[in-house]
C-alpha positions as CSV (number, residue, x, y, z in Angstrom):
1,M,118.4,93.7,107.2
2,D,117.0,96.0,104.5
3,K,113.3,96.6,104.9
4,Y,110.8,97.0,102.0
5,D,107.1,97.6,101.6
6,I,106.9,95.2,98.7
7,I,109.3,92.5,97.5
8,I,108.6,91.2,94.0
9,I,110.1,87.8,93.2
10,G,110.7,87.5,89.5
11,A,111.7,90.1,86.9
12,G,109.6,89.0,83.9
13,P,107.1,91.3,82.2
14,G,104.7,91.1,85.1
15,G,107.4,91.6,87.8
16,L,108.9,94.6,86.1
17,T,105.5,96.2,85.6
18,A,104.7,95.6,89.3
19,G,107.9,97.4,90.2
20,I,107.0,100.4,88.0
21,Y,103.6,100.7,89.6
22,A,104.8,100.1,93.1
23,G,107.6,102.7,92.8
24,R,105.3,105.3,91.4
25,Q,102.9,104.8,94.3
26,G,105.7,105.8,96.7
27,T,106.5,102.5,98.2
28,K,109.9,101.1,98.9
29,N,110.2,98.0,96.8
30,L,112.7,95.4,95.5
31,I,112.6,93.0,92.6
32,I,114.7,89.8,92.9
33,D,115.4,87.4,90.0
34,R,117.6,84.3,90.0
35,D,118.5,85.0,86.4
36,L,118.6,88.1,84.1
37,A,115.5,90.2,84.0
38,G,112.9,89.0,81.4
39,G,112.7,85.2,82.1
40,L,111.2,83.3,79.1
41,G,110.2,86.7,77.6
42,R,113.8,87.1,76.5
43,E,113.4,84.1,74.2
44,V,110.4,85.4,72.2
45,P,111.7,86.0,68.7
46,E,109.0,88.4,67.4
47,M,105.7,89.8,68.8
48,E,103.1,91.4,66.6
49,N,100.3,91.6,69.2
50,Y,101.9,93.8,72.0
51,P,100.1,97.2,72.0
52,G,102.2,100.0,70.6
53,F,104.6,97.9,68.5
54,D,103.9,96.4,65.1
55,N,106.8,94.0,65.6
56,I,109.3,93.8,68.5
57,S,111.5,91.0,69.9
58,G,111.1,89.9,73.5
59,L,114.6,90.9,74.4
60,E,114.2,94.4,73.0
61,L,111.0,94.9,74.9
62,I,112.4,93.6,78.1
63,E,115.4,96.0,77.9
64,K,113.0,98.9,77.5
65,M,110.9,97.7,80.5
66,K,113.9,97.1,82.6
67,A,115.2,100.6,82.0
68,Q,111.9,102.1,83.0
69,A,111.5,99.8,86.0
70,T,114.9,100.7,87.5
71,K,113.8,104.3,87.7
72,N,111.1,103.3,90.1
73,T,112.5,100.2,91.9
74,E,115.6,98.4,93.1
75,L,116.5,95.4,90.9
76,H,118.7,92.4,92.0
77,E,119.5,90.1,89.1
78,M,121.3,86.7,89.4
79,E,120.1,86.4,93.0
80,E,118.1,83.4,94.0
81,V,115.4,83.4,96.7
82,L,115.9,80.3,98.8
83,E,113.3,80.6,101.5
84,I,110.5,82.9,102.7
85,T,109.4,82.8,106.3
86,Q,106.5,84.6,108.0
87,S,106.0,86.3,111.4
88,D,103.4,88.5,113.1
89,D,105.6,91.6,112.9
90,E,105.0,94.6,110.8
91,Y,107.5,93.3,108.3
92,R,105.8,89.9,108.0
93,F,108.1,88.2,105.6
94,T,111.8,87.3,105.8
95,V,113.2,86.7,102.3
96,K,116.4,84.7,102.4
97,T,118.6,84.6,99.2
98,N,122.0,83.3,98.3
99,N,123.3,86.9,98.9
100,G,121.5,87.8,102.1
101,E,118.2,88.5,103.9
102,Y,115.5,91.1,103.5
103,L,112.3,92.0,105.3
104,S,109.1,93.0,103.6
105,K,105.5,93.8,104.5
106,T,104.1,92.2,101.3
107,I,105.2,89.6,98.7
108,I,104.4,89.5,95.0
109,L,105.2,86.1,93.4
110,A,106.2,86.5,89.7
111,T,108.2,83.4,89.6
112,G,107.2,82.4,86.1
113,S,107.6,78.9,84.5
114,S,110.1,76.8,82.6
115,H,109.8,74.7,79.4
116,R,108.0,71.5,79.6
117,H,109.9,68.5,78.3
118,L,108.6,65.8,76.0
119,E,109.9,63.0,78.2
120,A,110.9,61.2,75.0
121,K,113.7,58.6,75.0
122,G,117.0,60.3,74.1
123,E,115.8,63.8,74.9
124,E,118.0,64.4,77.9
125,E,121.0,62.9,76.3
126,H,120.7,65.2,73.3
127,K,120.0,68.5,75.1
128,G,122.4,71.0,73.6
129,K,123.4,68.5,70.9
130,G,120.4,69.1,68.6
131,V,117.6,69.3,71.2
132,S,116.6,72.9,72.1
133,Y,113.8,74.7,73.8
134,C,114.8,78.2,72.6
135,A,114.7,79.1,68.9
136,T,116.2,82.6,69.5
137,C,119.1,81.0,71.5
138,D,120.0,78.2,69.1
139,G,118.2,78.8,65.8
140,F,121.3,80.5,64.2
141,F,123.2,77.2,64.3
142,F,120.6,75.4,62.1
143,A,120.4,77.7,59.1
144,G,120.2,75.5,56.0
145,R,119.6,72.3,58.1
146,D,116.6,70.1,58.6
147,I,114.8,70.5,61.9
148,I,111.4,69.7,63.5
149,M,109.5,72.0,65.7
150,V,107.3,70.1,68.2
151,G,104.1,71.8,69.4
152,G,100.9,73.4,68.3
153,G,100.4,76.6,70.4
154,N,101.3,80.2,69.7
155,S,105.0,79.8,70.8
156,A,105.6,76.8,68.7
157,L,104.3,78.4,65.5
158,Q,106.1,81.7,66.3
159,E,109.3,79.9,66.7
160,A,108.8,77.8,63.5
161,L,108.3,81.0,61.5
162,Y,111.4,82.5,63.1
163,L,113.5,79.4,62.3
164,K,112.2,79.4,58.7
165,N,113.2,83.1,58.4
166,L,116.7,82.1,59.5
167,G,116.9,79.6,56.6
168,A,116.2,76.4,58.4
169,N,114.2,73.7,56.8
170,V,111.4,73.4,59.4
171,T,108.7,70.8,59.8
172,L,106.0,71.2,62.4
173,V,105.0,68.1,64.4
174,H,101.8,68.3,66.5
175,R,100.0,65.5,68.5
176,R,96.5,66.7,67.6
177,D,94.7,67.1,64.3
178,E,94.6,70.9,64.5
179,F,96.7,73.7,66.0
180,R,95.7,75.6,69.1
181,A,97.6,78.7,68.0
182,Q,96.0,82.0,66.7
183,K,94.5,81.9,63.2
184,H,96.9,84.6,62.1
185,L,99.9,82.4,63.0
186,Q,98.3,79.4,61.3
187,N,97.8,81.4,58.1
188,M,101.4,82.5,58.2
189,I,102.5,78.9,58.5
190,R,100.5,78.1,55.3
191,E,101.8,81.2,53.5
192,K,105.4,80.2,54.3
193,E,104.6,76.6,53.1
194,I,106.1,75.1,56.3
195,P,105.3,71.3,56.2
196,T,103.2,69.9,59.1
197,I,102.9,66.4,60.5
198,M,99.7,66.1,62.5
199,N,98.5,63.4,64.9
200,A,102.1,62.5,65.8
201,T,104.2,62.4,68.9
202,V,108.0,62.1,69.2
203,E,108.8,58.7,70.8
204,E,112.6,58.8,70.5
205,I,115.4,61.1,69.5
206,K,118.4,59.3,68.0
207,G,122.0,60.0,67.2
208,D,125.5,58.9,68.2
209,M,126.7,62.3,69.3
210,L,124.3,64.8,67.7
211,V,120.7,64.4,66.7
212,E,120.4,62.4,63.5
213,S,116.7,61.3,63.5
214,V,113.5,60.9,65.5
215,T,110.9,58.2,65.8
216,L,107.4,59.5,65.4
217,K,104.2,57.7,66.5
218,D,100.9,58.1,64.7
219,T,98.4,58.9,67.5
220,Q,95.6,57.3,65.6
221,T,97.1,54.1,64.2
222,G,100.1,53.6,66.5
223,E,102.4,53.3,63.5
224,L,106.1,54.2,64.1
225,K,108.3,55.8,61.5
226,D,111.8,57.3,61.6
227,I,112.6,60.7,59.9
228,E,116.0,62.2,59.5
229,T,116.6,65.6,61.2
230,N,119.5,67.6,62.5
231,G,117.6,69.2,65.3
232,V,114.5,69.0,67.5
233,F,113.0,72.3,68.9
234,I,110.4,71.7,71.6
235,S,107.6,74.0,72.6
236,V,104.9,72.0,74.4
237,G,103.9,74.2,77.3
238,Y,105.4,75.3,80.6
239,L,105.8,74.1,84.2
240,P,105.0,76.8,86.8
241,H,107.6,77.6,89.5
242,T,105.7,77.2,92.7
243,E,108.3,76.1,95.2
244,L,108.2,79.4,97.1
245,A,104.4,79.5,96.9
246,K,104.2,76.0,98.5
247,Q,106.5,77.3,101.3
248,L,104.1,80.0,102.1
249,G,101.0,77.8,102.0
250,V,99.6,79.3,98.9
251,E,96.8,77.4,97.3
252,L,97.3,75.8,93.8
253,D,94.9,74.4,91.3
254,E,94.9,70.8,89.9
255,T,97.5,71.9,87.2
256,G,99.9,73.3,89.8
257,H,99.2,77.0,89.1
258,I,98.6,79.5,91.8
259,I,94.9,80.4,92.4
260,I,94.3,84.2,92.6
261,D,91.3,86.5,92.8
262,K,90.5,89.6,90.7
263,D,93.0,91.6,92.8
264,Q,95.8,89.0,92.3
265,K,95.5,88.0,95.9
266,T,96.3,84.5,97.0
267,N,94.7,82.7,100.0
268,V,97.6,84.0,102.1
269,D,97.3,87.5,103.4
270,Y,99.6,90.0,101.9
271,V,100.9,87.5,99.3
272,Y,100.0,88.2,95.6
273,A,100.8,86.4,92.4
274,I,101.1,87.3,88.7
275,G,102.1,86.0,85.3
276,D,102.7,82.5,84.1
277,V,102.8,81.0,87.6
278,C,99.1,81.8,88.0
279,V,95.9,80.4,86.6
280,G,94.9,82.2,83.4
281,L,96.0,83.3,79.9
282,K,99.7,83.0,79.3
283,Q,100.3,86.3,77.4
284,W,102.8,89.1,77.9
285,V,100.2,91.8,78.0
286,V,98.2,89.8,80.6
287,A,101.2,89.5,82.9
288,C,101.8,93.3,82.7
289,G,98.2,93.9,83.6
290,E,98.4,91.5,86.5
291,G,101.5,93.3,87.7
292,A,99.8,96.6,87.8
293,V,96.8,95.1,89.7
294,A,99.0,93.3,92.2
295,A,101.1,96.4,93.0
296,T,98.0,98.5,93.4
297,S,96.4,95.8,95.6
298,A,99.5,95.6,97.8
299,Y,99.6,99.4,98.1
300,N,95.9,99.6,99.1
301,D,96.3,96.8,101.7
302,L,99.4,98.6,103.2
303,N,97.2,101.7,103.6
């Protein structure tokens, strides 16, 4: 089996940054991702708050990071880690994937998260038939059509603006009486005159084959009303991928996120965690910073 100083599981912004730092420190390291590099970062339509770029898409920035990372680390895309076991040997961890097995002295978990679902009636039946969790993936098909964007955070407002720019007729639906997103994004929603329905939840998504309407519930009065729509885009948070962390005995908080210290260390020796799978602010630049810290911590512990 191939042996590594550091194996990084996940090739999102944090994982790629960890690979850059680990490689430049002279360690032998490997990044493994069950999908293409970038994770949910590939879906970000536009960023205006990443240092050095006035405006850049997630996909473009990921490609730049990937090109830089592969100069410093080995990258295996489309390879899924199935199991990690531990021993008392110098190479403490055996990483088993669908393609083989690897040994490593340290592990950095950068396993990310996936889109949280509404759990509304009709949601599963209409996935890919008008229900979407990715504006950059599916927004093109809704130009000139009526859609609702469900959510009140940064991602929801960013995607609503992106869909509006594509020519879709977007209405924002949020369960609270105010958005949680940055004020800059809220101001842009007002400037673009995107309609909003506050204090409302999606109770049911209807349609014979494709989405035709949704039933909204007023969170204050309980009143139900149907509105016609061709599509439902959902951005209501994320679920952390902690299956491998649980295998290793890594401690999680009450929300299911990995608990880390200031050096990105978990409660398990030589296991570190970064990015959306961890407790903390879910931002691209934060994941990159955590990747640099984790790689440096692993390097220091190895020495």
